[in-house]
C-alpha positions as CSV (number, residue, x, y, z in Angstrom):
1,M,26.4,-17.1,-1.2
2,Q,25.9,-20.7,-2.0
3,E,26.1,-21.3,-5.8
4,N,24.8,-24.0,-8.1
5,R,26.7,-27.3,-7.7
6,E,26.6,-31.0,-8.5
7,Y,27.7,-34.1,-6.6
8,V,28.2,-37.1,-8.7
9,G,28.7,-40.4,-6.8
10,W,27.1,-43.4,-5.2
11,W,23.9,-43.4,-3.2
12,W,22.3,-45.9,-0.8
13,L,19.9,-46.4,2.1
14,P,21.3,-46.5,5.6
15,E,19.8,-49.9,6.2
16,D,21.2,-51.4,3.0
17,P,24.7,-49.9,2.4
18,A,25.7,-52.8,0.1
19,R,23.1,-51.8,-2.5
20,Q,24.7,-48.6,-4.0
21,V,23.2,-46.8,-7.0
22,P,25.1,-44.3,-9.2
23,G,23.6,-40.9,-9.6
24,E,23.9,-37.1,-9.4
25,L,22.7,-34.6,-6.8
26,S,22.1,-31.1,-8.2
27,Y,21.6,-28.0,-6.1
28,D,20.2,-24.7,-7.3
29,P,19.6,-22.3,-4.3
30,S,16.4,-20.9,-5.9
31,K,15.0,-24.3,-7.0
32,G,16.2,-26.7,-4.4
33,L,17.9,-30.1,-4.4
34,F,17.2,-32.9,-6.9
35,L,18.7,-36.4,-7.1
36,K,18.8,-38.4,-10.3
37,L,19.7,-42.1,-10.0
38,N,20.6,-44.6,-12.7
39,G,18.7,-47.2,-10.8
40,I,16.5,-47.6,-7.8
41,F,16.9,-48.7,-4.2
42,E,14.4,-51.5,-4.4
43,E,14.4,-54.8,-6.3
44,D,11.1,-54.1,-8.0
45,P,10.2,-50.7,-9.6
46,N,6.6,-51.3,-8.4
47,S,7.6,-51.5,-4.8
48,V,9.4,-48.1,-4.7
49,P,7.8,-46.0,-1.9
50,S,6.9,-42.3,-2.4
51,Y,9.3,-41.1,0.3
52,Y,12.6,-42.0,2.0
53,R,13.5,-40.3,5.3
54,I,17.3,-40.5,4.7
55,V,19.5,-41.4,1.7
56,L,23.3,-41.5,2.1
57,G,25.9,-40.8,-0.5
58,K,29.5,-40.3,-1.3
59,S,30.7,-38.1,-4.1
60,H,33.6,-38.9,-6.5
61,R,35.5,-36.2,-4.6
62,G,35.0,-38.1,-1.4
63,D,32.3,-35.9,0.2
64,P,30.0,-37.8,2.5
65,L,26.4,-36.6,2.1
66,T,23.1,-37.1,3.9
67,L,19.9,-36.4,2.1
68,Y,17.0,-35.7,4.4
69,N,13.3,-35.9,3.5
70,C,13.6,-37.4,0.0
71,F,10.4,-37.5,-2.1
72,V,10.2,-39.8,-5.1
73,T,9.1,-37.7,-8.1
74,R,9.6,-40.3,-10.9
75,V,10.4,-44.0,-11.5
76,G,10.9,-44.9,-15.1
77,V,11.7,-48.2,-16.8
78,P,13.1,-47.7,-20.3
79,S,12.4,-50.4,-22.9
80,R,16.0,-51.3,-22.7
81,G,18.2,-50.9,-19.7
82,Y,17.8,-50.4,-15.9
83,P,15.1,-48.4,-14.1
84,I,15.9,-44.7,-13.4
85,S,14.5,-42.6,-10.6
86,T,14.4,-38.9,-9.5
87,Y,13.8,-37.3,-6.1
88,Y,13.2,-33.9,-4.6
89,I,15.3,-33.4,-1.5
90,G,14.3,-31.3,1.5
91,V,17.7,-30.8,3.1
92,A,21.3,-32.0,2.2
93,F,24.1,-32.3,4.8
94,V,27.5,-32.1,3.1
95,G,30.4,-33.5,5.1
96,Y,28.7,-36.1,7.3
97,H,26.6,-39.3,7.4
98,F,23.6,-39.3,9.6
99,N,22.2,-42.8,9.7
100,K,18.9,-42.0,11.6
101,P,16.8,-38.9,11.9
102,E,17.5,-38.8,15.7
103,D,21.2,-38.7,14.9
104,I,20.8,-35.3,13.3
105,R,21.8,-33.1,16.2
106,F,24.2,-30.2,16.4
107,S,26.4,-28.7,19.1
108,N,27.3,-25.5,17.0
109,L,25.6,-23.6,14.3
110,T,27.2,-21.0,12.0
111,V,25.0,-18.8,9.8
112,R,25.6,-15.9,7.4
113,F,22.6,-13.7,7.0
114,E,21.9,-11.4,4.1
115,Y,22.7,-7.8,5.0
116,L,24.4,-8.7,8.3
117,E,27.5,-6.7,7.4
118,E,25.4,-3.6,6.5
119,W,23.4,-4.0,9.8
120,L,26.6,-4.3,11.9
121,G,28.0,-1.2,10.0
122,F,31.7,-1.8,10.6
123,H,33.9,-0.3,7.9
124,V,36.6,-3.0,7.5
125,F,38.4,-1.6,4.5
126,H,40.4,1.6,4.6
127,Y,42.1,3.2,1.6
128,E,45.0,5.6,1.4
129,H,45.9,7.0,-2.0
130,G,49.4,8.7,-2.0
131,L,50.7,11.3,-4.3
132,D,52.9,8.7,-6.0
133,E,49.8,6.9,-7.1
134,K,50.4,4.2,-4.6
135,L,47.2,2.8,-3.3
136,T,47.2,1.2,0.2
137,I,44.3,-0.9,1.2
138,T,44.1,-1.9,4.9
139,Y,41.8,-4.5,6.3
140,K,40.9,-4.0,10.0
141,K,39.0,-7.0,11.4
142,P,36.4,-5.9,14.0
143,E,36.6,-7.4,17.5
144,P,34.3,-10.4,17.9
145,I,30.9,-9.7,19.4
146,K,30.1,-12.1,22.2
147,M,26.9,-12.7,24.1
148,E,26.1,-15.4,26.7
149,F,22.6,-16.8,27.2
150,D,21.1,-19.6,29.3
151,L,20.9,-22.1,26.4
152,F,23.6,-20.9,24.1
153,D,26.4,-18.5,23.5
154,I,26.6,-16.2,20.4
155,R,29.7,-14.9,18.6
156,I,29.8,-12.7,15.6
157,N,33.1,-12.9,13.7
158,Y,34.4,-11.4,10.5
159,Y,36.4,-13.4,8.0
160,L,38.5,-12.1,5.0
161,E,38.5,-13.8,1.6
162,Y,40.8,-12.7,-1.2
163,T,42.1,-13.9,-4.5
164,M,45.3,-12.7,-6.1
165,G,43.9,-12.6,-9.6
166,D,46.3,-12.6,-12.5
167,G,48.6,-10.1,-10.9
168,W,48.3,-7.8,-13.8
169,R,44.8,-6.4,-13.7
170,E,42.8,-7.8,-10.8
171,G,42.8,-8.9,-7.3
172,R,39.7,-9.2,-5.1
173,M,39.0,-9.0,-1.4
174,S,35.7,-9.5,0.5
175,S,34.8,-9.7,4.1
176,Q,31.8,-11.5,5.6
177,A,30.3,-11.6,9.0
178,Y,29.2,-14.9,10.5
179,L,27.0,-15.5,13.5
180,S,28.1,-18.6,15.4
181,I,26.0,-20.3,18.1
182,D,27.5,-22.6,20.6
183,L,24.7,-24.8,22.0
184,K,25.0,-25.9,25.6
185,N,22.8,-28.9,24.8
186,D,22.7,-30.6,21.4
187,L,19.7,-29.7,19.3
188,S,17.8,-31.3,16.4
189,L,17.7,-29.6,13.1
190,D,14.1,-28.3,13.8
191,D,15.1,-26.9,17.2
192,A,18.3,-25.4,15.8
193,Y,16.4,-23.7,13.0
194,Y,13.9,-22.4,15.6
195,I,16.7,-20.4,17.3
196,I,18.1,-19.3,13.9
197,N,14.7,-18.1,12.8
198,H,14.2,-15.9,15.9
199,L,17.7,-14.4,15.5
200,R,16.9,-13.7,11.9
201,N,13.6,-12.0,12.8
202,F,15.5,-9.8,15.3
203,I,17.9,-8.6,12.6
204,T,15.1,-8.2,10.1
205,L,13.3,-6.0,12.7
206,G,16.5,-3.9,12.9
207,I,17.0,-3.7,9.1
208,G,13.3,-3.2,8.3
209,K,13.2,-5.6,5.4
210,P,13.3,-9.4,5.0
211,I,16.6,-11.1,5.1
212,G,17.6,-14.7,4.1
213,I,20.1,-17.2,5.1
214,L,23.0,-17.2,2.7
215,E,25.1,-19.9,4.3
216,F,24.3,-22.4,7.0
217,E,26.7,-24.9,8.7
218,G,26.7,-27.1,11.8
219,R,29.0,-29.2,13.9
220,T,28.5,-32.4,15.9
221,R,30.5,-33.1,19.0
222,N,32.3,-36.1,17.4
223,L,33.4,-34.1,14.2
224,E,37.0,-33.2,13.8
225,E,37.7,-29.6,15.0
226,H,38.5,-28.2,11.5
227,K,35.5,-29.8,9.8
228,R,32.0,-28.5,9.4
229,I,28.7,-29.8,8.0
230,E,27.3,-27.6,5.3
231,I,23.5,-27.5,5.3
232,L,21.8,-27.0,1.9
233,F,18.2,-26.2,1.2
234,Q,16.0,-24.2,-1.1
235,K,16.3,-20.4,-0.6
236,P,13.2,-18.1,-0.6
237,Q,12.8,-16.0,-3.8
238,Y,13.6,-12.7,-2.2
239,I,17.2,-13.7,-1.2
240,G,19.9,-12.1,-3.2
241,D,17.7,-9.9,-5.5
242,Q,17.2,-6.9,-3.2
243,P,18.9,-3.5,-3.5
244,R,21.5,-2.6,-1.0
245,I,20.4,-0.8,2.1
246,N,22.2,2.0,4.0
247,P,22.3,2.1,7.8
248,W,20.4,5.4,7.9
249,D,17.5,3.7,6.2
250,M,17.2,1.0,8.8
251,V,14.8,0.8,11.7
252,F,17.7,0.5,14.1
253,P,21.3,-0.3,13.0
254,F,23.5,-2.3,15.3
255,N,25.4,0.8,16.6
256,S,22.2,2.0,18.3
257,I,22.2,-1.1,20.5
258,S,26.0,-1.9,20.5
259,K,26.6,-0.7,24.1
260,N,24.5,-3.6,25.4
261,P,23.2,-5.8,22.5
262,K,22.5,-8.7,24.9
263,Y,19.9,-6.6,26.7
264,F,17.8,-6.1,23.6
265,L,18.3,-9.6,22.2
266,D,17.6,-11.1,25.6
267,N,14.3,-9.3,25.7
268,W,13.5,-10.5,22.2
269,L,14.2,-14.2,22.9
270,G,12.9,-14.1,26.5
271,K,9.4,-13.1,25.2
272,V,9.1,-15.8,22.6
273,N,6.7,-17.9,24.6
274,R,4.4,-15.0,25.2
275,L,4.7,-13.2,21.9
276,E,5.6,-15.9,19.3
277,P,2.2,-15.7,17.5
278,I,2.8,-11.9,17.2
279,Y,6.3,-12.5,15.8
280,D,5.0,-15.2,13.3
281,L,2.1,-13.1,12.0
282,F,4.1,-9.8,11.8
283,F,7.1,-11.3,10.0
284,A,5.0,-13.4,7.6
285,T,3.8,-10.2,6.1
286,L,7.4,-9.2,5.4
287,Y,8.7,-12.5,4.2
288,I,5.9,-13.4,1.8
289,P,6.6,-11.3,-1.4
290,N,3.7,-9.6,-3.2
291,L,1.2,-10.3,-0.5
292,F,-2.3,-9.4,-1.7
293,P,-3.5,-6.2,0.1
294,V,-6.5,-7.9,1.8
295,H,-4.3,-10.7,3.2
296,E,-1.7,-8.2,4.4
297,F,-4.3,-6.1,6.2
298,L,-6.1,-9.0,7.8
299,S,-2.8,-10.5,9.0
300,L,-1.7,-7.3,10.6
301,A,-5.2,-6.8,12.1
302,Q,-5.0,-10.3,13.6
303,T,-1.4,-9.5,14.8
304,I,-2.5,-6.5,16.8
305,E,-5.5,-8.3,18.2
306,A,-3.3,-11.2,19.2
307,Y,-0.9,-8.8,20.9
308,H,-3.7,-7.3,23.0
309,S,-4.9,-10.8,24.0
310,R,-1.4,-11.7,25.2
311,T,-0.6,-8.5,27.1
312,F,-3.9,-7.0,28.3
313,S,-6.9,-8.3,30.3
314,N,-9.6,-9.3,27.9
315,N,-12.4,-9.5,30.5
316,I,-15.0,-6.8,30.8
317,L,-16.2,-7.9,34.2
318,P,-14.1,-9.5,36.9
319,V,-14.2,-13.3,36.6
320,D,-16.3,-13.9,39.8
321,N,-18.8,-11.2,38.8
322,F,-19.2,-12.7,35.3
323,K,-19.5,-16.2,36.8
324,R,-22.6,-15.1,38.7
325,L,-24.0,-13.3,35.6
326,R,-23.3,-16.4,33.5
327,E,-25.2,-18.6,35.9
328,D,-28.2,-16.3,35.8
329,I,-28.2,-16.1,32.0
330,A,-27.7,-19.9,31.7
331,G,-30.8,-20.4,33.8
332,K,-32.8,-18.4,31.4
333,I,-31.3,-20.2,28.4
334,D,-32.4,-23.5,30.0
335,K,-36.0,-22.4,29.7
336,L,-35.7,-22.0,25.9
337,S,-36.7,-24.8,23.5
338,K,-34.0,-27.4,22.8
339,E,-33.4,-26.1,19.2
340,Y,-32.2,-22.7,20.5
341,R,-30.2,-23.7,23.6
342,S,-26.9,-24.8,21.8
343,H,-27.0,-21.5,19.8
344,F,-27.0,-19.3,22.8
345,Y,-24.8,-21.5,25.0
346,A,-22.1,-21.4,22.3
347,R,-21.9,-17.6,22.7
348,L,-22.2,-17.5,26.4
349,D,-18.5,-18.0,27.2
350,Y,-17.5,-15.1,24.9
351,M,-19.8,-12.6,26.4
352,N,-17.2,-11.3,28.8
353,E,-14.6,-10.7,26.2
354,K,-13.9,-7.2,25.0
355,T,-14.8,-6.3,21.4
356,L,-12.1,-5.6,18.8
357,R,-13.0,-2.0,18.9
358,S,-12.5,-1.6,22.6
359,R,-9.3,-3.6,22.4
360,L,-7.9,-1.3,19.8
361,I,-8.8,1.8,21.7
362,E,-7.2,0.4,24.8
363,L,-4.0,-0.6,23.0
364,L,-3.7,2.6,20.9
365,T,-4.2,4.7,24.1
366,K,-1.2,3.0,25.7
367,Y,0.8,3.9,22.6
368,D,-0.7,7.4,22.2
369,F,2.8,8.9,22.0
370,L,3.2,7.1,18.7
371,I,-0.3,7.6,17.4
372,K,-0.2,11.4,18.1
373,G,3.2,11.6,16.5
374,F,1.8,10.4,13.2
375,G,-1.3,12.6,13.5
376,Y,-3.6,9.6,13.8
377,N,-6.9,9.8,15.8
378,I,-7.2,6.9,18.2
379,E,-11.0,6.4,17.9
380,G,-11.1,7.1,14.2
381,L,-8.3,4.7,13.5
382,A,-9.9,2.0,15.6
383,N,-13.2,2.4,13.8
384,Q,-11.4,2.2,10.4
385,V,-9.6,-1.0,11.3
386,V,-12.7,-2.7,12.8
387,D,-15.0,-1.8,9.9
388,A,-12.4,-3.0,7.3
389,R,-11.6,-6.2,9.3
390,N,-15.3,-7.0,9.5
391,Y,-16.0,-6.3,5.8
392,Y,-13.0,-8.0,4.3
393,T,-13.6,-11.1,6.6
394,H,-17.3,-11.6,5.9
395,Y,-17.9,-9.5,2.8
396,S,-21.4,-8.5,3.9
397,D,-23.1,-5.9,1.8
398,A,-24.3,-4.2,5.0
399,L,-20.6,-3.5,5.9
400,K,-19.3,-2.4,2.5
401,D,-20.0,1.3,2.8
402,R,-18.3,1.6,6.1
403,A,-15.0,-0.1,5.0
404,V,-12.2,1.6,3.3
405,D,-11.9,0.8,-0.5
406,I,-9.5,-1.9,-1.4
407,K,-7.2,0.6,-3.2
408,D,-6.8,2.4,0.2
409,L,-6.3,-0.8,2.2
410,P,-2.5,-0.8,1.8
411,I,-2.4,2.7,3.5
412,L,-4.4,1.3,6.5
413,A,-2.2,-1.8,6.6
414,Q,0.9,0.4,6.8
415,K,-0.5,2.3,9.7
416,L,-1.0,-1.0,11.5
417,R,2.6,-2.0,10.6
418,F,4.0,1.3,12.0
419,I,2.1,0.7,15.3
420,L,3.2,-2.9,15.5
421,L,6.8,-1.9,14.8
422,G,6.6,0.6,17.7
423,I,5.1,-2.1,20.0
424,L,7.9,-4.6,19.2
425,L,10.6,-1.9,19.8
426,N,9.0,-1.2,23.1
427,E,9.0,-4.9,24.0
428,I,12.7,-5.2,23.4
429,G,13.6,-2.2,25.5
430,F,13.6,1.0,23.4
431,N,12.2,4.2,25.1
432,E,9.5,6.4,23.6
433,E,11.9,8.9,22.0
434,Q,13.9,6.1,20.4
435,I,10.8,4.3,19.1
436,I,9.5,7.5,17.4
437,A,12.9,8.0,15.7
438,C,13.1,4.4,14.6
439,V,9.5,4.2,13.2
440,Y,9.9,7.5,11.4
441,R,13.0,6.2,9.7
442,Y,11.1,3.2,8.6
443,K,8.1,5.3,7.5
444,N,10.2,7.6,5.4
445,R,11.9,4.8,3.4
446,S,11.4,5.2,-0.3
447,E,9.2,2.1,-0.7
448,I,6.9,3.4,2.0
449,R,6.6,6.9,0.5
450,R,5.4,5.3,-2.7
451,V,2.5,3.7,-0.8
452,I,1.6,6.8,1.2
C-alpha cells in the first residue's frame, strides 16, 4: 500500500518553465496531496489565481512529477522575505511530465485492489517442517489469468516481494496480485478510471464489502518499457482499516467463476449502459461509511425502482391506447379555467406509468424464488417499502402510522439489499440455486446478523 512520502524539488507552470519555484509535495494517502512553495508562480501575489490545471516538478532525486487540478489554498507575504503559497492537489503523476490535460492518456493501467488476493483465493506459500527442525517455504506463482474484451485485455499476475532482513532473526516475503489492463485505444484519466471503477465494483460484488485501490499505475506509448507512471490521490477512509475476510464469507469467491470468468465479467461490463444507474446507487450505499438509515433505505428503494424502469415495461396501457385516452382527457382539461390547466397537464404524461407498489410486486414476483427462500411475503414487503418510501420522502403525518419505525428501517433496507444482490447476480449469469447460496452467505455474515 502506498505510504506517506515527500518530494522536495523545483516546480513550474508548463507555459513558463524558466520560472521555477522551490518547494515540497507531501502525500498522505488518507489526507491527500499538498504542495508548499517558497514563492509563487506569478510576479504579483495579488494576481495569483485560485486554480492551476497543471503544475510540473522535478524532485531532488530526479523524479519528474505532474500535478493535476491544483487549488490554491493560501498565499502569504511575510513582512520580510518572499511570498509563500500552498496548494491542494487532486492527482499527482510520478514519473512523467504531462504538459497539457489532453496529453494525459494511457495505453495500459495496472491496479492493486484491496482484498484481491483473498478474493482470488490462491495459496501461494507452502510450508514443510521436517523432523530436523528445518523449515522449507515454497512459493508457487499462480498462472496469469487472461481475458480479452473488445476495448481492452485484462491480465491478473502475482508478484513476489521479499527482504532478507538481518540474517539472524528475520526475513520477510509477501505476494501481491495486480490487475493489468491493456487498452486497445488510449484513454484519458477519467475514461481509464471509469473502467477501473466498474472492475472494482464487480470484485466488490463478489467480496460483499467495499474495496479500495491500494496502488495505481499507468503507461503511455512513448514511455520506456521498464518505466511506469505512479498515480497518487487521496484514498477513501475505509481503505486499509477493515478486518480480513475469508473466502467462505464472500458472496462469490473467484473459484466459483474461475472456469469462465470472462463470461461473468463480460455480462457485467456489457450491461453498463443499461444498468449503470443501478450500479451507482447500489454501490454508493456500500462505499459511503456510516450512511444514515433513512438515506440508505431511500437509496436502495430508488435502486430497485430504477432497475424496474430499465428492465420492465412501465406502461399500464399500450402506447396507442393511452394516446387516444390522453387526447380525450386533454380535451376535458382544455375546458377548465386557465389556472387549473397547467396543474392537470403536468400530470397527464405520467398517468400511464405503473405505481411503485405495482412495480415492486411485478419485480418481486419475478424473483419469487429468492423472496420465498427468505420467508418474505411479496405483497407485504411491497407495501412496507412503499409506505416507508412515501413517509421518509415527504414526512407527512398522514403516512407516519403506516411506515416502519426508524429503528426498524435498517432491517427493511437489508431486505432490499439482499434482493438487489440477487438481481445483480442474475444479471451476470448465476442460476437460481447459485444465487440463493450466494445471498445466504452474504446474509449470514456476522455484521448482517447484528442488524437482523
